[in-house]
C-alpha positions in Angstrom: 0.5 -0.1 0.0 0.9 3.4 -0.9 1.2 5.6 2.2 1.2 8.7 0.2 -1.4 8.6 -1.9 -4.2 11.0 0.1 -3.1 9.9 3.2 -2.9 12.6 6.1 -0.7 13.0 9.0 -3.6 11.8 11.2 -4.5 8.9 8.9 -0.8 7.9 9.0 -0.9 8.1 12.8 -4.5 6.0 12.6 -2.9 3.2 9.9 0.4 2.6 12.0 -2.0 2.2 15.1 -3.9 -0.6 13.6 -1.1 -1.9 12.1 0.2 -2.8 15.0 -3.1 -4.5 16.2 -2.9 -6.5 13.4 0.2 -7.8 14.3 -0.8 -8.9 17.8 -3.3 -11.1 16.3 -1.4 -11.8 13.2 0.6 -15.2 14.3 -2.9 -16.9 14.4 -4.5 -15.6 12.0 -1.7 -16.5 9.3 -1.5 -19.9 11.2 -4.9 -20.9 10.2 -3.7 -19.5 6.2 -6.0 -16.1 6.7 -4.7 -12.2 7.1 -6.3 -8.8 7.2 -5.4 -6.1 5.0 -6.0 -2.2 5.7 -8.2 -0.9 2.8 -9.0 2.5 4.4 -7.7 4.3 7.7 -9.1 8.1 8.4 -9.6 9.9 11.4 -13.1 8.4 11.6 -13.4 4.9 10.3 -11.3 1.9 9.4 -11.8 -0.5 6.7 -10.4 -3.9 7.0 -10.2 -7.1 4.4 -10.7 -10.5 5.6 -8.5 -12.4 3.1 -7.9 -16.3 2.8 -9.5 -18.7 5.1 -10.9 -15.9 7.2 -13.2 -14.9 4.6 -16.3 -16.6 5.1 -14.9 -18.2 8.4 -17.5 -18.8 11.5 -14.8 -17.6 14.2 -14.4 -14.3 12.1 -16.6 -12.6 14.2 -15.0 -13.6 17.3 -11.6 -12.8 16.2 -12.2 -9.8 14.6 -15.4 -8.1 15.8 -14.6 -8.7 19.4 -10.7 -9.1 19.7 -9.0 -7.1 16.9 -12.0 -4.4 17.3 -11.2 -4.2 20.8 -7.6 -3.7 20.1 -8.4 -1.0 17.6 -10.5 0.7 19.8 -7.8 1.0 22.7 -5.5 2.3 20.5 -7.8 4.5 18.6 -10.4 5.6 21.2 -11.8 8.5 18.7 -12.8 6.0 15.9 -16.5 5.9 15.0 -16.2 2.6 13.1 -14.7 -0.4 11.9 -16.0 -2.2 8.9 -14.8 -5.6 7.6 -15.1 -6.6 3.9 -14.2 -10.4 2.6 -11.7 -10.6 0.1 -11.9 -14.4 -1.5 
């Protein structure tokens, strides 16, 4: 991802914080041939794409919806929305 494509200083800060939180669950996700990619990171919203086996996984709502969301909200308390999309 090219960090210079219209991302403001605030966005870069949020992007870095979200990447750090994803890294916390990355070993577990990769062990199951899955992944998560940051699609959008703004001051108000983060959009993440579930990839590989994570897309459609019945455990994804727990892994992402509860665990990763909590990590991201703790790191970026002013975020209004965290959204997930699936990429096959």
